[in-house]
C-alpha positions in Angstrom: 206.4 -80.1 -40.6 208.3 -78.4 -37.9 211.8 -77.0 -38.2 214.3 -76.3 -35.4 215.5 -72.8 -35.0 218.3 -72.1 -32.5 218.6 -68.6 -31.0 221.1 -67.0 -28.7 219.8 -64.9 -25.8 221.4 -63.0 -23.0 221.2 -64.6 -19.6 218.6 -62.2 -18.3 216.3 -63.0 -21.2 216.7 -66.7 -20.7 215.7 -66.2 -17.0 212.5 -64.4 -18.2 211.6 -67.2 -20.6 212.2 -69.9 -18.0 210.4 -68.0 -15.3 207.3 -67.7 -17.5 207.4 -71.4 -18.4 207.8 -72.3 -14.7 204.8 -70.1 -13.8 202.8 -72.2 -16.2 202.0 -69.4 -18.6 203.5 -71.5 -21.4 203.9 -75.2 -21.7 207.5 -75.0 -23.0 210.2 -72.6 -24.1 209.1 -73.3 -27.7 205.5 -72.4 -26.9 206.7 -69.1 -25.4 208.3 -68.2 -28.7 205.3 -69.5 -30.8 203.0 -67.2 -28.7 205.4 -64.3 -29.2 205.4 -64.8 -33.0 201.6 -65.1 -33.0 201.3 -61.8 -31.1 203.8 -60.2 -33.6 201.7 -61.3 -36.5 198.5 -60.0 -34.9 200.1 -56.7 -34.2 201.3 -56.5 -37.7 197.8 -57.1 -39.1 196.3 -54.6 -36.7 198.8 -51.9 -37.8 197.9 -52.6 -41.5 194.2 -52.4 -40.7 194.7 -49.1 -38.8 196.6 -47.7 -41.8 193.9 -48.8 -44.2 191.3 -47.1 -42.0 193.3 -43.9 -41.9 193.6 -44.0 -45.7 189.9 -44.6 -46.1 189.0 -41.7 -43.8 191.4 -39.5 -45.8 189.5 -40.3 -49.0 192.1 -42.6 -50.4 190.1 -45.8 -50.0 187.8 -47.5 -52.4 184.5 -49.1 -51.6 184.2 -52.5 -53.2 180.8 -53.6 -54.2 181.8 -57.0 -55.6 184.8 -59.3 -56.1 185.1 -57.8 -59.6 186.1 -54.5 -58.0 189.3 -56.1 -56.7 190.7 -56.2 -60.3 
């Protein structure tokens, strides 16, 4: 199920979005923002993975040998 979300943007940002859609990089204004949100989520996950890697290298990580180790 899709929901409608309305946002307010400055004129310059509207121009950027419309320009990118016109260039064909995105099928619609909605697709522009869906792509932006997907990228946000990917970056968030990448940041979490990098933090976990740093913790593991610092000796704070735990090696899991089975699903029982998750408990």
